C-alpha positions as CSV (number, residue, x, y, z in Angstrom):
1,X,-24.5,10.4,13.0
2,X,-21.6,12.8,13.4
3,X,-19.3,10.1,14.7
4,X,-20.1,8.2,11.2
5,X,-19.2,11.2,9.2
6,X,-16.0,11.9,11.3
7,X,-14.9,8.2,10.7
8,X,-15.7,8.4,7.0
9,X,-13.7,11.7,6.6
10,X,-10.6,10.1,8.6
11,X,-10.9,6.9,6.5
12,X,-11.1,9.0,3.2
13,X,-7.9,11.0,4.3
14,X,-6.1,7.7,5.0
15,X,-7.2,6.1,1.7
16,X,-6.1,9.1,-0.2
17,X,-2.8,9.0,1.1
18,X,-2.3,5.4,0.5
19,X,-3.4,6.0,-3.2
20,X,-0.9,8.7,-3.6
21,X,1.9,6.8,-2.3
22,X,0.9,3.7,-4.2
23,X,0.4,5.6,-7.5
24,X,3.8,7.4,-7.0
25,X,5.5,4.0,-6.4
26,X,3.8,2.4,-9.4
27,X,5.0,5.3,-11.5
28,X,8.6,4.6,-10.7
29,X,8.4,1.0,-11.7
30,X,9.9,0.0,-15.0
31,X,9.9,-3.2,-17.0
32,X,12.4,-4.9,-14.6
33,X,10.0,-4.8,-11.6
34,X,8.4,-8.2,-10.7
35,X,4.7,-8.5,-11.7
36,X,3.7,-9.5,-8.2
37,X,5.2,-6.2,-6.9
38,X,3.2,-4.2,-9.4
39,X,0.0,-6.1,-8.5
40,X,0.6,-5.5,-4.8
41,X,0.4,-1.7,-5.4
42,X,-2.3,-2.0,-7.7
43,X,-4.2,-4.0,-5.2
44,X,-3.6,-1.2,-2.5
45,X,-5.0,1.5,-4.9
46,X,-8.1,-0.6,-5.6
47,X,-8.7,-1.6,-2.0
48,X,-8.2,2.0,-0.9
49,X,-10.6,3.4,-3.4
50,X,-13.2,0.8,-2.4
51,X,-12.8,1.5,1.3
52,X,-13.0,5.2,0.7
53,X,-16.3,4.8,-1.2
54,X,-18.1,2.7,1.4
55,X,-20.5,5.5,2.5
56,X,-21.8,5.5,-1.1
57,X,-23.4,2.2,-0.7
58,X,-24.4,2.9,2.8
59,X,-21.5,0.8,4.5
60,X,-19.9,3.3,7.1
61,X,-16.3,2.6,8.1
62,X,-15.7,1.6,11.7
63,X,-12.7,1.2,14.0
64,X,-11.6,-1.8,12.1
65,X,-11.4,-0.1,8.7
66,X,-9.7,2.8,10.3
67,X,-7.0,0.5,11.9
68,X,-6.4,-1.4,8.7
69,X,-6.0,1.8,6.5
70,X,-3.7,3.3,9.2
71,X,-1.5,0.2,9.5
72,X,-1.3,0.0,5.7
73,X,-0.4,3.7,5.5
74,X,2.2,3.3,8.1
75,X,3.7,0.2,6.3
76,X,4.0,2.3,3.1
77,X,5.5,5.3,4.9
78,X,8.2,3.2,6.9
79,X,9.1,1.3,3.8
80,X,9.8,4.7,2.0
81,X,13.6,4.6,2.6
82,X,13.8,1.6,0.3
83,X,12.2,3.7,-2.5
84,X,14.6,6.7,-2.3
85,X,15.8,8.3,-5.5
86,X,12.8,7.0,-7.4
87,X,13.9,3.6,-8.0
88,X,12.5,0.3,-6.6
89,X,14.4,-1.8,-4.1
90,X,16.4,-4.8,-5.3
91,X,13.9,-7.1,-3.8
92,X,11.2,-5.7,-6.0
93,X,13.1,-6.6,-9.2
94,X,14.4,-10.0,-8.6
95,X,14.0,-12.9,-6.0
96,X,16.6,-13.0,-3.4
97,X,19.4,-15.7,-4.4
98,X,19.3,-18.7,-2.1
99,X,23.0,-18.9,-1.9
100,X,23.1,-15.7,0.2
101,X,21.5,-17.4,3.2
102,X,24.0,-19.3,5.3
103,X,21.3,-21.8,6.5
104,X,21.1,-23.2,2.9
105,X,24.1,-24.7,1.6
106,X,24.4,-26.1,-1.9
């Protein structure tokens, strides 16, 4: 039983970190950010809260839940360089123009 509690605590810690990073990034987004990018971070928040609340409905997190939460958190941490100076990256505000790709010629 203590293993379940330990996994639940680790899962809550990972999920809290995911929520904090996602809320901070959503807070920096203004009207120019694409709706799908805003929805992505809102989905991260909802999923992390649902994952952290699993023990309340008697569903204890297992290794798979911890792996997914850790992978998502690492992805958020490693993409932090693009979010420096409290502004979203250019890819979050508009689609990449196709003319920039050498494989595609008009």
